[in-house]
MARLUM-327116 format. One line per 3 residues: number of its first residue (from 1); their letters; for each residue x negated, y, z of N, C-alpha, C, CB. Coordinates in pm, whole numbers. Glycine has a CB too. Layout:
% MARLUM-327116
NUM	a	X/Y/Z/X/Y/Z/X/Y/Z/X/Y/Z | ...
END
This chain:
% MARLUM-327116
1	qvq	1376/1340/-395/1355/1213/-463/1208/1198/-499/1444/1201/-588 | 1156/1080/-475/1016/1050/-509/1014/922/-591/928/1036/-381 | 939/923/-697/918/802/-777/776/753/-752/944/830/-929
4	lve	765/623/-730/636/562/-699/604/455/-802/636/503/-556 | 482/457/-852/439/359/-951/305/301/-909/430/422/-1094 | 304/171/-880/181/102/-841/107/53/-966/212/-16/-746
7	sgg	-23/41/-952/-106/-17/-1057/-231/-74/-993/-142/89/-1166 | -304/-151/-1072/-432/-203/-1024/-431/-347/-982/-477/-122/-912 | -316/-410/-984/-311/-551/-947/-375/-638/-1054/-167/-594/-923
10	glv	-391/-765/-1020/-449/-857/-1117/-492/-986/-1051/-567/-794/-1187 | -570/-1062/-1126/-622/-1190/-1080/-768/-1173/-1042/-606/-1300/-1190 | -803/-1221/-923/-940/-1206/-875/-977/-1333/-798/-955/-1078/-787
13	qag	-1103/-1365/-797/-1148/-1481/-721/-1161/-1445/-572/-1282/-1532/-776 | -1150/-1546/-490/-1170/-1525/-347/-1305/-1459/-323/-1160/-1659/-270 | -1305/-1362/-233/-1424/-1285/-205/-1437/-1161/-290/-1543/-1370/-225
16	gsl	-1352/-1148/-389/-1357/-1033/-477/-1285/-912/-421/-1299/-1069/-609 | -1277/-808/-505/-1219/-681/-463/-1121/-630/-567/-1329/-578/-437 | -1028/-551/-520/-936/-480/-608/-901/-348/-541/-807/-564/-638
19	rls	-868/-250/-624/-815/-126/-570/-679/-99/-634/-913/-7/-595 | -579/-93/-550/-445/-59/-597/-424/92/-586/-338/-136/-516 | -348/142/-679/-311/284/-676/-159/295/-675/-370/360/-797
22	caa	-112/399/-615/32/429/-614/46/577/-645/99/391/-475 | 95/605/-764/112/743/-808/254/788/-779/78/758/-958 | 265/904/-719/396/958/-682/430/1078/-768/399/996/-535
25	sgr	555/1091/-800/605/1209/-870/734/1253/-803/627/1180/-1022 | 763/1379/-819/883/1431/-755/845/1537/-654/962/1319/-687 | 891/1521/-534/868/1622/-432/725/1622/-379/964/1602/-318
28	tfs	694/1715/-296/558/1737/-247/504/1613/-178/555/1856/-151 | 405/1555/-240/350/1430/-192/296/1442/-50/240/1382/-284 | 240/1556/-18/180/1573/114/283/1580/226/95/1699/117
31	sya	410/1578/191/516/1577/293/558/1436/330/637/1655/243 | 485/1337/275/526/1198/293/418/1117/363/560/1136/160 | 462/1036/458/379/928/508/395/812/410/418/887/656
34	mgw	288/736/392/289/628/294/256/495/359/191/658/180 | 310/391/301/280/258/350/259/161/236/392/209/440 | 187/54/266/171/-58/173/230/-182/239/20/-79/134
37	frq	306/-256/161/365/-381/205/336/-487/100/518/-366/229 | 354/-612/136/338/-719/38/439/-828/64/195/-775/41 | 468/-902/-42/562/-1013/-31/512/-1129/-114/704/-970/-76
40	apg	486/-1238/-46/444/-1361/-112/567/-1444/-144/345/-1440/-24 | 556/-1534/-242/671/-1618/-278/724/-1695/-158/632/-1714/-389 | 854/-1686/-138/917/-1759/-30/899/-1699/108/868/-1894/-28
43	ker	837/-1582/113/812/-1519/244/878/-1382/248/660/-1507/271 | 894/-1332/370/949/-1198/386/843/-1092/355/1004/-1179/528 | 890/-975/322/798/-864/300/728/-831/430/873/-740/244
46	efv	598/-809/423/523/-780/544/442/-653/530/431/-895/578 | 422/-590/644/344/-467/650/197/-496/626/363/-398/786 | 133/-409/548/-10/-421/523/-84/-307/592/-39/-420/371
49	gai	-41/-184/565/-107/-69/624/-28/57/597/-248/-56/571 | -64/163/668/6/290/654/-90/405/674/123/299/754 | -50/520/624/-131/640/634/-41/760/655/-219/659/508
52	nws	-86/853/737/-2/970/762/-16/1071/648/-38/1035/897 | 55/1180/658/65/1274/546/-71/1331/503/158/1387/582 | -159/1351/598/-287/1415/567/-396/1314/533/-331/1501/684
55	ggi	-374/1190/567/-478/1089/550/-567/1075/671/-563/1122/431 | -538/1152/773/-621/1150/893/-597/1034/985/-602/1274/967 | -484/968/967/-449/854/1053/-410/736/964/-333/890/1151
58	tyy	-471/623/991/-436/500/921/-414/389/1023/-546/460/820 | -340/290/980/-309/177/1068/-293/54/981/-180/202/1154 | -343/-61/1030/-345/-181/947/-289/-302/1021/-487/-211/901
61	ads	-235/-393/946/-199/-523/1001/-327/-596/1040/-115/-606/900 | -318/-678/1142/-437/-751/1188/-496/-839/1077/-402/-837/1309 | -409/-890/992/-454/-983/888/-544/-918/784/-336/-1044/820
64	vkg	-540/-786/773/-620/-718/671/-722/-621/730/-529/-644/576 | -717/-604/860/-806/-507/925/-951/-544/898/-779/-502/1078 | -1028/-444/858/-1168/-466/825/-1192/-503/681/-1224/-571/913
67	rft	-1087/-539/609/-1101/-576/467/-1028/-478/375/-1047/-718/444 | -921/-418/422/-842/-327/342/-857/-185/396/-693/-370/339 | -857/-89/306/-865/51/344/-764/132/264/-1008/106/322
70	isr	-685/209/335/-589/299/271/-646/440/271/-450/296/343 | -628/507/159/-667/647/149/-567/717/59/-812/663/94 | -573/848/58/-481/924/-27/-550/1049/-79/-352/960/49
73	dna	-505/1092/-194/-551/1215/-254/-427/1298/-282/-637/1190/-385 | -399/1391/-194/-275/1468/-208/-277/1556/-332/-251/1553/-85 | -393/1596/-374/-402/1678/-497/-362/1597/-619/-545/1732/-515
76	kst	-382/1466/-612/-346/1378/-724/-217/1304/-698/-458/1278/-750 | -155/1329/-583/-29/1262/-548/-42/1110/-558/86/1310/-638 | -151/1060/-505/-181/918/-517/-231/863/-384/-286/893/-629
79	vyl	-185/742/-354/-237/669/-240/-303/542/-292/-123/636/-136 | -408/501/-224/-488/387/-269/-491/278/-162/-631/433/-304 | -510/157/-208/-536/45/-119/-658/-28/-172/-411/-50/-108
82	qmi	-770/-5/-107/-894/-74/-143/-898/-207/-68/-1019/13/-112 | -914/-314/-143/-914/-448/-83/-1046/-516/-117/-793/-532/-134 | -1115/-562/-14/-1239/-635/-34/-1228/-770/34/-1361/-555/21
85	nlk	-1323/-859/0/-1323/-992/59/-1185/-1057/54/-1373/-985/204 | -1125/-1054/-62/-990/-1106/-77/-985/-1256/-55/-935/-1071/-215 | -872/-1299/-1/-850/-1440/30/-726/-1489/-46/-833/-1462/184
88	ped	-717/-1619/-71/-597/-1670/-139/-467/-1631/-69/-605/-1821/-150 | -471/-1620/62/-350/-1583/135/-311/-1437/118/-368/-1613/282 | -394/-1360/50/-358/-1222/15/-273/-1216/-111/-483/-1137/-3
91	tav	-255/-1329/-177/-173/-1333/-298/-31/-1293/-267/-177/-1473/-361 | 18/-1193/-339/152/-1139/-315/179/-1027/-415/167/-1086/-169 | 303/-984/-416/336/-859/-483/319/-748/-380/483/-861/-542
94	yyc	244/-647/-418/215/-536/-328/300/-415/-366/64/-500/-333 | 360/-357/-264/449/-242/-284/397/-123/-203/594/-277/-242 | 409/-5/-261/388/115/-181/524/175/-148/298/217/-257
97	aak	527/249/-40/652/307/8/624/445/66/719/215/113 | 726/529/64/712/667/111/823/702/209/712/765/-7 | 784/779/309/880/831/406/855/980/421/869/758/544
100	att	961/1058/408/950/1204/419/931/1243/564/1075/1274/360 | 805/1263/601/772/1305/736/628/1351/741/796/1190/837 | 601/1443/829/463/1483/858/425/1441/998/444/1636/840
103	sgy	499/1344/1049/478/1298/1186/437/1152/1185/605/1317/1271 | 309/1126/1189/260/992/1211/269/897/1093/331/934/1321 | 266/767/1126/274/662/1026/381/563/1072/136/591/1005
106	yvq	421/474/983/532/386/1014/501/244/969/661/436/947 | 543/150/1050/514/9/1027/634/-68/972/468/-54/1156 | 751/-28/1012/872/-101/973/917/-62/832/985/-75/1074
109	sre	946/-161/749/988/-132/613/1117/-52/609/1005/-262/535 | 1203/-71/706/1331/0/706/1315/149/728/1421/-56/812 | 1198/191/772/1173/334/794/1149/408/662/1052/354/887
112	yey	1111/336/560/1071/400/434/1190/421/341/965/316/363 | 1188/535/275/1301/576/191/1282/542/43/1325/723/205 | 1158/538/0/1131/518/-142/1029/407/-160/1080/648/-207
115	wgq	1049/330/-266/964/215/-294/924/211/-440/1034/86/-256 | 803/161/-463/762/134/-600/812/-1/-645/611/141/-612 | 779/-35/-769/828/-159/-828/740/-278/-794/838/-144/-978
118	gtq	621/-252/-742/532/-359/-703/430/-394/-809/610/-480/-668 | 317/-445/-763/212/-493/-853/159/-626/-798/97/-388/-868 | 141/-721/-887/102/-856/-847/-47/-864/-821/142/-957/-954
121	vtv	-82/-921/-708/-221/-953/-677/-231/-1104/-657/-272/-875/-549 | -317/-1167/-733/-336/-1312/-723/-483/-1339/-694/-290/-1385/-853 | -508/-1411/-586/-644/-1444/-547/-662/-1595/-560/-675/-1395/-401
124	ss	-752/-1633/-647/-777/-1776/-670/-888/-1826/-578/-813/-1803/-818 | -876/-1952/-540/-977/-2010/-449/-1092/-2073/-524/-913/-2114/-359
END
């Protein structure tokens, strides 16, 4: 069992930056691939980015590529989502997710076993 708690969301102007954190507790964090997803009002949850167990491999949705960066600190059991040049269309609740695997990264939300409660990111124009 893994518990995930996101933080760092808030209100920011377009062009601004935020860094989200996802702190994990429970089993060995380094045994998990991690993902970030987001859900805007009235829309389905969508993939943002993912990172493998070591942090050596990352993958991003086209909509955030070049603006968002995922990293992890296994010693702190935390994964981060650094967001720069934010746009109003980035407004959503952001969720982190974990999958028990040391094999690669995952894009589909159904692959993930554990989810955080989400943190709101609002980008004003």
